[in-house]
C-alpha positions as MATLAB code, in Angstrom:
seq = 'MIDYIKGFAVMVALNFAGLFCLGMIVGMFMAMGGSTDASDLENAGWFNLLVLLTWPFISFFAFKFSVDKFIKK';
ca = [
      17.801   43.113   13.221;
      18.290   39.374   12.014;
      20.771   38.814   14.726;
      17.778   39.680   16.863;
      15.405   37.306   15.399;
      17.966   34.581   15.479;
      18.851   35.620   19.113;
      15.121   35.036   20.169;
      14.475   32.245   18.285;
      17.900   30.316   20.060;
      16.506   31.330   23.264;
      13.068   29.983   22.763;
      14.358   27.001   21.452;
      16.667   26.414   24.745;
      13.672   27.295   26.813;
      11.638   24.304   25.065;
      14.861   22.104   25.768;
      15.760   22.741   29.116;
      11.843   21.809   30.058;
      12.144   18.949   27.871;
      15.301   17.753   29.754;
      13.446   18.623   33.114;
      10.764   16.530   32.264;
      12.855   13.575   30.944;
      14.784   13.638   34.569;
      11.915   13.717   36.197;
      10.146   10.896   34.111;
      13.516    8.802   34.245;
      13.351    9.164   38.287;
       9.368    8.146   38.029;
      10.256    5.250   36.122;
      13.021    4.344   38.664;
      10.524    4.365   41.220;
       8.176    2.265   39.568;
       5.499    4.290   38.002;
       4.791    3.619   34.662;
       1.606    5.844   33.906;
       2.464    9.345   32.828;
      -0.721   10.958   33.809;
       0.286   10.569   37.511;
       1.762   13.841   37.114;
      -1.347   15.824   35.707;
      -2.736   15.622   39.119;
       0.367   16.249   40.529;
       0.921   19.841   42.123;
       4.638   18.931   43.160;
       5.383   18.750   39.360;
       3.962   21.965   38.485;
       5.341   23.648   41.150;
       8.748   22.377   40.104;
       8.150   23.439   36.446;
       6.957   27.250   37.606;
      10.059   27.552   39.992;
      12.672   26.074   37.668;
      11.701   28.060   34.574;
      12.647   31.294   35.343;
      16.181   30.027   35.838;
      16.199   28.157   32.065;
      14.887   31.295   30.568;
      17.428   33.304   32.397;
      20.570   31.397   31.140;
      18.782   31.027   27.800;
      18.386   34.769   27.477;
      22.033   35.196   28.454;
      23.310   32.610   26.142;
      21.259   34.323   23.096;
      22.313   37.706   24.020;
      26.035   36.794   24.564;
      26.249   34.428   21.367;
      23.973   36.829   18.854;
      23.708   40.170   20.282;
      27.092   41.178   21.776;
      29.598   40.675   19.160;
];
């Protein structure tokens, strides 16, 4: 049972890490483009769409890694 809890915790952490990396990459491109105000993304529909489209891929690979690492032994 502890392996399932560890696997779930790792999956959640990898989801947050993946979304954080996505935000960092978008932030770097915005900074290179000259935008210095992070609140510009609050009204940008493309950012929300980007997150919604990439989150399933991030979640899939996080789930696959956690299952392979902690449940399949």
